[in-house]
PyMOL Python script that loads the backbone (N, CA, C, O; Angstrom):
from pymol import cmd

cmd.read_pdbstr("""\
ATOM      1  N   MET A   1       8.046  15.996   9.013  1.00  0.00           N
ATOM      2  CA  MET A   1       7.690  16.123   7.610  1.00  0.00           C
ATOM      3  C   MET A   1       6.601  17.183   7.447  1.00  0.00           C
ATOM      4  O   MET A   1       5.670  17.271   8.247  1.00  0.00           O
ATOM      5  N   ASN A   2       6.742  17.977   6.401  1.00  0.00           N
ATOM      6  CA  ASN A   2       5.697  18.950   6.140  1.00  0.00           C
ATOM      7  C   ASN A   2       4.617  18.317   5.246  1.00  0.00           C
ATOM      8  O   ASN A   2       4.734  17.162   4.837  1.00  0.00           O
ATOM      9  N   GLU A   3       3.589  19.081   4.960  1.00  0.00           N
ATOM     10  CA  GLU A   3       2.443  18.544   4.232  1.00  0.00           C
ATOM     11  C   GLU A   3       2.815  18.085   2.820  1.00  0.00           C
ATOM     12  O   GLU A   3       2.325  17.056   2.354  1.00  0.00           O
ATOM     13  N   GLU A   4       3.677  18.842   2.140  1.00  0.00           N
ATOM     14  CA  GLU A   4       4.086  18.470   0.774  1.00  0.00           C
ATOM     15  C   GLU A   4       4.854  17.158   0.775  1.00  0.00           C
ATOM     16  O   GLU A   4       4.638  16.310  -0.090  1.00  0.00           O
ATOM     17  N   GLU A   5       5.739  16.987   1.732  1.00  0.00           N
ATOM     18  CA  GLU A   5       6.510  15.744   1.836  1.00  0.00           C
ATOM     19  C   GLU A   5       5.592  14.561   2.107  1.00  0.00           C
ATOM     20  O   GLU A   5       5.779  13.474   1.560  1.00  0.00           O
ATOM     21  N   LEU A   6       4.586  14.791   2.968  1.00  0.00           N
ATOM     22  CA  LEU A   6       3.636  13.731   3.271  1.00  0.00           C
ATOM     23  C   LEU A   6       2.828  13.343   2.034  1.00  0.00           C
ATOM     24  O   LEU A   6       2.552  12.164   1.815  1.00  0.00           O
ATOM     25  N   LYS A   7       2.452  14.330   1.231  1.00  0.00           N
ATOM     26  CA  LYS A   7       1.697  14.045   0.009  1.00  0.00           C
ATOM     27  C   LYS A   7       2.540  13.245  -0.981  1.00  0.00           C
ATOM     28  O   LYS A   7       2.040  12.324  -1.626  1.00  0.00           O
ATOM     29  N   LYS A   8       3.819  13.599  -1.098  1.00  0.00           N
ATOM     30  CA  LYS A   8       4.720  12.855  -1.978  1.00  0.00           C
ATOM     31  C   LYS A   8       4.901  11.428  -1.476  1.00  0.00           C
ATOM     32  O   LYS A   8       4.880  10.476  -2.257  1.00  0.00           O
ATOM     33  N   ARG A   9       5.077  11.293  -0.174  1.00  0.00           N
ATOM     34  CA  ARG A   9       5.238   9.959   0.435  1.00  0.00           C
ATOM     35  C   ARG A   9       3.971   9.134   0.209  1.00  0.00           C
ATOM     36  O   ARG A   9       4.045   7.946  -0.105  1.00  0.00           O
ATOM     37  N   LEU A  10       2.821   9.766   0.368  1.00  0.00           N
ATOM     38  CA  LEU A  10       1.539   9.085   0.168  1.00  0.00           C
ATOM     39  C   LEU A  10       1.432   8.568  -1.260  1.00  0.00           C
ATOM     40  O   LEU A  10       1.013   7.430  -1.477  1.00  0.00           O
ATOM     41  N   GLU A  11       1.800   9.382  -2.222  1.00  0.00           N
ATOM     42  CA  GLU A  11       1.723   8.961  -3.622  1.00  0.00           C
ATOM     43  C   GLU A  11       2.682   7.808  -3.905  1.00  0.00           C
ATOM     44  O   GLU A  11       2.337   6.878  -4.635  1.00  0.00           O
ATOM     45  N   MET A  12       3.875   7.864  -3.335  1.00  0.00           N
ATOM     46  CA  MET A  12       4.846   6.771  -3.517  1.00  0.00           C
ATOM     47  C   MET A  12       4.312   5.470  -2.930  1.00  0.00           C
ATOM     48  O   MET A  12       4.460   4.406  -3.532  1.00  0.00           O
ATOM     49  N   LEU A  13       3.694   5.553  -1.763  1.00  0.00           N
ATOM     50  CA  LEU A  13       3.133   4.362  -1.123  1.00  0.00           C
ATOM     51  C   LEU A  13       1.997   3.779  -1.956  1.00  0.00           C
ATOM     52  O   LEU A  13       1.881   2.560  -2.086  1.00  0.00           O
ATOM     53  N   LYS A  14       1.160   4.649  -2.520  1.00  0.00           N
ATOM     54  CA  LYS A  14       0.048   4.177  -3.346  1.00  0.00           C
ATOM     55  C   LYS A  14       0.554   3.480  -4.603  1.00  0.00           C
ATOM     56  O   LYS A  14      -0.012   2.472  -5.027  1.00  0.00           O
ATOM     57  N   VAL A  15       1.615   4.012  -5.200  1.00  0.00           N
ATOM     58  CA  VAL A  15       2.199   3.384  -6.390  1.00  0.00           C
ATOM     59  C   VAL A  15       2.756   2.009  -6.032  1.00  0.00           C
ATOM     60  O   VAL A  15       2.528   1.035  -6.749  1.00  0.00           O
ATOM     61  N   GLU A  16       3.484   1.936  -4.926  1.00  0.00           N
ATOM     62  CA  GLU A  16       4.040   0.649  -4.500  1.00  0.00           C
ATOM     63  C   GLU A  16       2.926  -0.351  -4.193  1.00  0.00           C
ATOM     64  O   GLU A  16       3.055  -1.536  -4.503  1.00  0.00           O
ATOM     65  N   HIS A  17       1.837   0.118  -3.587  1.00  0.00           N
ATOM     66  CA  HIS A  17       0.700  -0.746  -3.265  1.00  0.00           C
ATOM     67  C   HIS A  17       0.094  -1.317  -4.544  1.00  0.00           C
ATOM     68  O   HIS A  17      -0.203  -2.509  -4.614  1.00  0.00           O
ATOM     69  N   ARG A  18      -0.091  -0.459  -5.563  1.00  0.00           N
ATOM     70  CA  ARG A  18      -0.629  -0.923  -6.846  1.00  0.00           C
ATOM     71  C   ARG A  18       0.318  -1.913  -7.521  1.00  0.00           C
ATOM     72  O   ARG A  18      -0.123  -2.900  -8.110  1.00  0.00           O
ATOM     73  N   ASP A  19       1.626  -1.643  -7.432  1.00  0.00           N
ATOM     74  CA  ASP A  19       2.616  -2.537  -8.026  1.00  0.00           C
ATOM     75  C   ASP A  19       2.581  -3.911  -7.352  1.00  0.00           C
ATOM     76  O   ASP A  19       2.666  -4.940  -8.022  1.00  0.00           O
ATOM     77  N   LEU A  20       2.457  -3.917  -6.041  1.00  0.00           N
ATOM     78  CA  LEU A  20       2.372  -5.191  -5.322  1.00  0.00           C
ATOM     79  C   LEU A  20       1.103  -5.944  -5.703  1.00  0.00           C
ATOM     80  O   LEU A  20       1.121  -7.164  -5.863  1.00  0.00           O
ATOM     81  N   ASP A  21       0.013  -5.219  -5.846  1.00  0.00           N
ATOM     82  CA  ASP A  21      -1.243  -5.834  -6.250  1.00  0.00           C
ATOM     83  C   ASP A  21      -1.090  -6.491  -7.624  1.00  0.00           C
ATOM     84  O   ASP A  21      -1.562  -7.607  -7.839  1.00  0.00           O
ATOM     85  N   ALA A  22      -0.433  -5.799  -8.542  1.00  0.00           N
ATOM     86  CA  ALA A  22      -0.213  -6.349  -9.881  1.00  0.00           C
ATOM     87  C   ALA A  22       0.709  -7.569  -9.827  1.00  0.00           C
ATOM     88  O   ALA A  22       0.495  -8.543 -10.549  1.00  0.00           O
ATOM     89  N   ALA A  23       1.729  -7.515  -8.976  1.00  0.00           N
ATOM     90  CA  ALA A  23       2.655  -8.646  -8.849  1.00  0.00           C
ATOM     91  C   ALA A  23       1.946  -9.870  -8.281  1.00  0.00           C
ATOM     92  O   ALA A  23       2.164 -10.989  -8.743  1.00  0.00           O
ATOM     93  N   ILE A  24       1.106  -9.656  -7.286  1.00  0.00           N
ATOM     94  CA  ILE A  24       0.354 -10.769  -6.688  1.00  0.00           C
ATOM     95  C   ILE A  24      -0.587 -11.375  -7.722  1.00  0.00           C
ATOM     96  O   ILE A  24      -0.680 -12.597  -7.842  1.00  0.00           O
ATOM     97  N   ASP A  25      -1.281 -10.525  -8.463  1.00  0.00           N
ATOM     98  CA  ASP A  25      -2.186 -11.005  -9.512  1.00  0.00           C
ATOM     99  C   ASP A  25      -1.426 -11.793 -10.572  1.00  0.00           C
ATOM    100  O   ASP A  25      -1.897 -12.829 -11.043  1.00  0.00           O
ATOM    101  N   ALA A  26      -0.243 -11.296 -10.947  1.00  0.00           N
ATOM    102  CA  ALA A  26       0.552 -11.984 -11.967  1.00  0.00           C
ATOM    103  C   ALA A  26       1.015 -13.351 -11.476  1.00  0.00           C
ATOM    104  O   ALA A  26       0.990 -14.327 -12.226  1.00  0.00           O
ATOM    105  N   LEU A  27       1.434 -13.418 -10.224  1.00  0.00           N
ATOM    106  CA  LEU A  27       1.901 -14.699  -9.679  1.00  0.00           C
ATOM    107  C   LEU A  27       0.763 -15.712  -9.577  1.00  0.00           C
ATOM    108  O   LEU A  27       0.926 -16.879  -9.936  1.00  0.00           O
ATOM    109  N   THR A  28      -0.374 -15.263  -9.091  1.00  0.00           N
ATOM    110  CA  THR A  28      -1.501 -16.187  -8.948  1.00  0.00           C
ATOM    111  C   THR A  28      -2.088 -16.551 -10.302  1.00  0.00           C
ATOM    112  O   THR A  28      -2.539 -17.679 -10.497  1.00  0.00           O
ATOM    113  N   GLY A  29      -2.087 -15.607 -11.242  1.00  0.00           N
ATOM    114  CA  GLY A  29      -2.621 -15.862 -12.574  1.00  0.00           C
ATOM    115  C   GLY A  29      -1.748 -16.796 -13.384  1.00  0.00           C
ATOM    116  O   GLY A  29      -2.241 -17.533 -14.239  1.00  0.00           O
ATOM    117  N   ALA A  30      -0.438 -16.769 -13.116  1.00  0.00           N
ATOM    118  CA  ALA A  30       0.497 -17.611 -13.855  1.00  0.00           C
ATOM    119  C   ALA A  30       0.557 -19.023 -13.286  1.00  0.00           C
ATOM    120  O   ALA A  30       1.270 -19.880 -13.809  1.00  0.00           O
ATOM    121  N   GLY A  31      -0.186 -19.260 -12.222  1.00  0.00           N
ATOM    122  CA  GLY A  31      -0.198 -20.588 -11.627  1.00  0.00           C
ATOM    123  C   GLY A  31       0.998 -20.847 -10.732  1.00  0.00           C
ATOM    124  O   GLY A  31       1.283 -21.995 -10.392  1.00  0.00           O
ATOM    125  N   ILE A  32       1.694 -19.798 -10.350  1.00  0.00           N
ATOM    126  CA  ILE A  32       2.841 -19.950  -9.460  1.00  0.00           C
ATOM    127  C   ILE A  32       2.297 -20.355  -8.081  1.00  0.00           C
ATOM    128  O   ILE A  32       1.392 -19.715  -7.546  1.00  0.00           O
ATOM    129  N   THR A  33       2.845 -21.392  -7.539  1.00  0.00           N
ATOM    130  CA  THR A  33       2.331 -21.896  -6.265  1.00  0.00           C
ATOM    131  C   THR A  33       3.289 -21.640  -5.111  1.00  0.00           C
ATOM    132  O   THR A  33       3.267 -22.361  -4.114  1.00  0.00           O
ATOM    133  N   ASP A  34       4.126 -20.624  -5.237  1.00  0.00           N
ATOM    134  CA  ASP A  34       5.030 -20.256  -4.153  1.00  0.00           C
ATOM    135  C   ASP A  34       4.241 -19.446  -3.129  1.00  0.00           C
ATOM    136  O   ASP A  34       4.257 -18.215  -3.126  1.00  0.00           O
ATOM    137  N   GLN A  35       3.558 -20.174  -2.269  1.00  0.00           N
ATOM    138  CA  GLN A  35       2.665 -19.531  -1.301  1.00  0.00           C
ATOM    139  C   GLN A  35       3.408 -18.627  -0.327  1.00  0.00           C
ATOM    140  O   GLN A  35       2.859 -17.629   0.139  1.00  0.00           O
ATOM    141  N   LEU A  36       4.649 -18.972  -0.018  1.00  0.00           N
ATOM    142  CA  LEU A  36       5.424 -18.152   0.906  1.00  0.00           C
ATOM    143  C   LEU A  36       5.708 -16.771   0.298  1.00  0.00           C
ATOM    144  O   LEU A  36       5.590 -15.750   0.976  1.00  0.00           O
ATOM    145  N   GLN A  37       6.078 -16.753  -0.968  1.00  0.00           N
ATOM    146  CA  GLN A  37       6.337 -15.482  -1.633  1.00  0.00           C
ATOM    147  C   GLN A  37       5.061 -14.653  -1.740  1.00  0.00           C
ATOM    148  O   GLN A  37       5.080 -13.447  -1.494  1.00  0.00           O
ATOM    149  N   ILE A  38       3.973 -15.284  -2.100  1.00  0.00           N
ATOM    150  CA  ILE A  38       2.693 -14.575  -2.209  1.00  0.00           C
ATOM    151  C   ILE A  38       2.274 -14.033  -0.840  1.00  0.00           C
ATOM    152  O   ILE A  38       1.789 -12.907  -0.742  1.00  0.00           O
ATOM    153  N   ALA A  39       2.458 -14.820   0.200  1.00  0.00           N
ATOM    154  CA  ALA A  39       2.106 -14.377   1.553  1.00  0.00           C
ATOM    155  C   ALA A  39       2.949 -13.171   1.971  1.00  0.00           C
ATOM    156  O   ALA A  39       2.441 -12.246   2.604  1.00  0.00           O
ATOM    157  N   ARG A  40       4.238 -13.182   1.617  1.00  0.00           N
ATOM    158  CA  ARG A  40       5.106 -12.051   1.957  1.00  0.00           C
ATOM    159  C   ARG A  40       4.665 -10.790   1.225  1.00  0.00           C
ATOM    160  O   ARG A  40       4.647  -9.704   1.803  1.00  0.00           O
ATOM    161  N   LEU A  41       4.312 -10.938  -0.043  1.00  0.00           N
ATOM    162  CA  LEU A  41       3.842  -9.788  -0.809  1.00  0.00           C
ATOM    163  C   LEU A  41       2.546  -9.232  -0.227  1.00  0.00           C
ATOM    164  O   LEU A  41       2.371  -8.018  -0.132  1.00  0.00           O
ATOM    165  N   LYS A  42       1.644 -10.126   0.158  1.00  0.00           N
ATOM    166  CA  LYS A  42       0.379  -9.685   0.748  1.00  0.00           C
ATOM    167  C   LYS A  42       0.601  -8.981   2.083  1.00  0.00           C
ATOM    168  O   LYS A  42      -0.077  -8.002   2.394  1.00  0.00           O
ATOM    169  N   LYS A  43       1.555  -9.484   2.872  1.00  0.00           N
ATOM    170  CA  LYS A  43       1.860  -8.868   4.160  1.00  0.00           C
ATOM    171  C   LYS A  43       2.438  -7.470   3.948  1.00  0.00           C
ATOM    172  O   LYS A  43       2.084  -6.531   4.661  1.00  0.00           O
ATOM    173  N   ARG A  44       3.326  -7.339   2.970  1.00  0.00           N
ATOM    174  CA  ARG A  44       3.900  -6.029   2.650  1.00  0.00           C
ATOM    175  C   ARG A  44       2.802  -5.074   2.170  1.00  0.00           C
ATOM    176  O   ARG A  44       2.800  -3.893   2.517  1.00  0.00           O
ATOM    177  N   LYS A  45       1.875  -5.597   1.373  1.00  0.00           N
ATOM    178  CA  LYS A  45       0.766  -4.788   0.859  1.00  0.00           C
ATOM    179  C   LYS A  45      -0.105  -4.275   2.013  1.00  0.00           C
ATOM    180  O   LYS A  45      -0.538  -3.123   1.994  1.00  0.00           O
ATOM    181  N   LEU A  46      -0.360  -5.111   3.003  1.00  0.00           N
ATOM    182  CA  LEU A  46      -1.152  -4.690   4.164  1.00  0.00           C
ATOM    183  C   LEU A  46      -0.435  -3.610   4.972  1.00  0.00           C
ATOM    184  O   LEU A  46      -1.067  -2.673   5.460  1.00  0.00           O
ATOM    185  N   LYS A  47       0.884  -3.742   5.114  1.00  0.00           N
ATOM    186  CA  LYS A  47       1.650  -2.720   5.831  1.00  0.00           C
ATOM    187  C   LYS A  47       1.566  -1.385   5.097  1.00  0.00           C
ATOM    188  O   LYS A  47       1.420  -0.331   5.715  1.00  0.00           O
ATOM    189  N   LEU A  48       1.660  -1.447   3.772  1.00  0.00           N
ATOM    190  CA  LEU A  48       1.544  -0.225   2.986  1.00  0.00           C
ATOM    191  C   LEU A  48       0.170   0.404   3.155  1.00  0.00           C
ATOM    192  O   LEU A  48       0.045   1.623   3.274  1.00  0.00           O
ATOM    193  N   LYS A  49      -0.856  -0.434   3.165  1.00  0.00           N
ATOM    194  CA  LYS A  49      -2.220   0.070   3.333  1.00  0.00           C
ATOM    195  C   LYS A  49      -2.365   0.790   4.676  1.00  0.00           C
ATOM    196  O   LYS A  49      -3.015   1.832   4.756  1.00  0.00           O
ATOM    197  N   ASP A  50      -1.764   0.238   5.722  1.00  0.00           N
ATOM    198  CA  ASP A  50      -1.808   0.875   7.039  1.00  0.00           C
ATOM    199  C   ASP A  50      -1.084   2.221   7.016  1.00  0.00           C
ATOM    200  O   ASP A  50      -1.569   3.196   7.589  1.00  0.00           O
ATOM    201  N   GLN A  51       0.072   2.277   6.358  1.00  0.00           N
ATOM    202  CA  GLN A  51       0.822   3.527   6.276  1.00  0.00           C
ATOM    203  C   GLN A  51       0.046   4.572   5.479  1.00  0.00           C
ATOM    204  O   GLN A  51       0.022   5.748   5.841  1.00  0.00           O
ATOM    205  N   ILE A  52      -0.587   4.133   4.393  1.00  0.00           N
ATOM    206  CA  ILE A  52      -1.397   5.039   3.573  1.00  0.00           C
ATOM    207  C   ILE A  52      -2.536   5.615   4.410  1.00  0.00           C
ATOM    208  O   ILE A  52      -2.781   6.821   4.388  1.00  0.00           O
ATOM    209  N   ALA A  53      -3.221   4.760   5.139  1.00  0.00           N
ATOM    210  CA  ALA A  53      -4.346   5.205   5.966  1.00  0.00           C
ATOM    211  C   ALA A  53      -3.885   6.189   7.036  1.00  0.00           C
ATOM    212  O   ALA A  53      -4.580   7.164   7.324  1.00  0.00           O
ATOM    213  N   MET A  54      -2.724   5.941   7.623  1.00  0.00           N
ATOM    214  CA  MET A  54      -2.217   6.812   8.669  1.00  0.00           C
ATOM    215  C   MET A  54      -1.907   8.204   8.109  1.00  0.00           C
ATOM    216  O   MET A  54      -2.241   9.212   8.730  1.00  0.00           O
ATOM    217  N   ILE A  55      -1.275   8.257   6.951  1.00  0.00           N
ATOM    218  CA  ILE A  55      -0.946   9.550   6.343  1.00  0.00           C
ATOM    219  C   ILE A  55      -2.217  10.270   5.909  1.00  0.00           C
ATOM    220  O   ILE A  55      -2.345  11.479   6.108  1.00  0.00           O
ATOM    221  N   GLU A  56      -3.161   9.531   5.316  1.00  0.00           N
ATOM    222  CA  GLU A  56      -4.422  10.157   4.898  1.00  0.00           C
ATOM    223  C   GLU A  56      -5.178  10.710   6.093  1.00  0.00           C
ATOM    224  O   GLU A  56      -5.758  11.793   6.010  1.00  0.00           O
ATOM    225  N   ASP A  57      -5.181   9.986   7.198  1.00  0.00           N
ATOM    226  CA  ASP A  57      -5.845  10.477   8.415  1.00  0.00           C
ATOM    227  C   ASP A  57      -5.197  11.766   8.915  1.00  0.00           C
ATOM    228  O   ASP A  57      -5.878  12.668   9.403  1.00  0.00           O
ATOM    229  N   TYR A  58      -3.897  11.837   8.790  1.00  0.00           N
ATOM    230  CA  TYR A  58      -3.184  13.043   9.242  1.00  0.00           C
ATOM    231  C   TYR A  58      -3.493  14.220   8.308  1.00  0.00           C
ATOM    232  O   TYR A  58      -3.722  15.340   8.767  1.00  0.00           O
ATOM    233  N   LEU A  59      -3.498  13.958   6.998  1.00  0.00           N
ATOM    234  CA  LEU A  59      -3.705  15.035   6.034  1.00  0.00           C
ATOM    235  C   LEU A  59      -5.167  15.481   5.964  1.00  0.00           C
ATOM    236  O   LEU A  59      -5.450  16.650   5.703  1.00  0.00           O
ATOM    237  N   ILE A  60      -6.086  14.554   6.195  1.00  0.00           N
ATOM    238  CA  ILE A  60      -7.518  14.868   6.108  1.00  0.00           C
ATOM    239  C   ILE A  60      -8.154  14.518   7.461  1.00  0.00           C
ATOM    240  O   ILE A  60      -8.710  13.433   7.632  1.00  0.00           O
ATOM    241  N   PRO A  61      -8.066  15.428   8.398  1.00  0.00           N
ATOM    242  CA  PRO A  61      -8.625  15.136   9.725  1.00  0.00           C
ATOM    243  C   PRO A  61     -10.158  15.058   9.679  1.00  0.00           C
ATOM    244  O   PRO A  61     -10.808  15.668   8.831  1.00  0.00           O
ATOM    245  N   ASP A  62     -10.694  14.301  10.600  1.00  0.00           N
ATOM    246  CA  ASP A  62     -12.149  14.193  10.728  1.00  0.00           C
ATOM    247  C   ASP A  62     -12.721  15.532  11.175  1.00  0.00           C
ATOM    248  O   ASP A  62     -12.171  16.208  12.044  1.00  0.00           O
ATOM    249  N   ILE A  63     -13.830  15.891  10.563  1.00  0.00           N
ATOM    250  CA  ILE A  63     -14.515  17.118  10.962  1.00  0.00           C
ATOM    251  C   ILE A  63     -15.816  16.720  11.651  1.00  0.00           C
ATOM    252  O   ILE A  63     -16.675  16.062  11.064  1.00  0.00           O
ATOM    253  N   ILE A  64     -15.936  17.128  12.886  1.00  0.00           N
ATOM    254  CA  ILE A  64     -17.145  16.806  13.637  1.00  0.00           C
ATOM    255  C   ILE A  64     -18.206  17.836  13.289  1.00  0.00           C
ATOM    256  O   ILE A  64     -18.009  19.038  13.469  1.00  0.00           O
ATOM    257  N   ALA A  65     -19.335  17.345  12.787  1.00  0.00           N
ATOM    258  CA  ALA A  65     -20.399  18.272  12.358  1.00  0.00           C
ATOM    259  C   ALA A  65     -21.273  18.658  13.522  1.00  0.00           C
ATOM    260  O   ALA A  65     -22.219  19.428  13.356  1.00  0.00           O
TER     261      ALA A  65
END
""", "prot")
cmd.dss("prot")
cmd.show_as("cartoon", "prot")
cmd.util.cbc("prot")
cmd.orient("prot")
C-alpha cells in the first residue's frame, strides 16, 4: 500500500471506531443488557484501535532528537 491508500484506510478505520463507540453508548444507554453483544463490539473496537495505531506509527515515524 502506498501512503495515500494508508491514509484512506486510516480514515475508514477511525470512522468505524467512532461508529462502534456510538453503538456501544446507545446499547448501554438504552439499558440493553446483552453483555455478549457489547463485549463483541468492544473487542472489535480494540482491534480497530490497534490497527489505527499501527498505521499512524508507519505514517508518522518517531524522530529521535
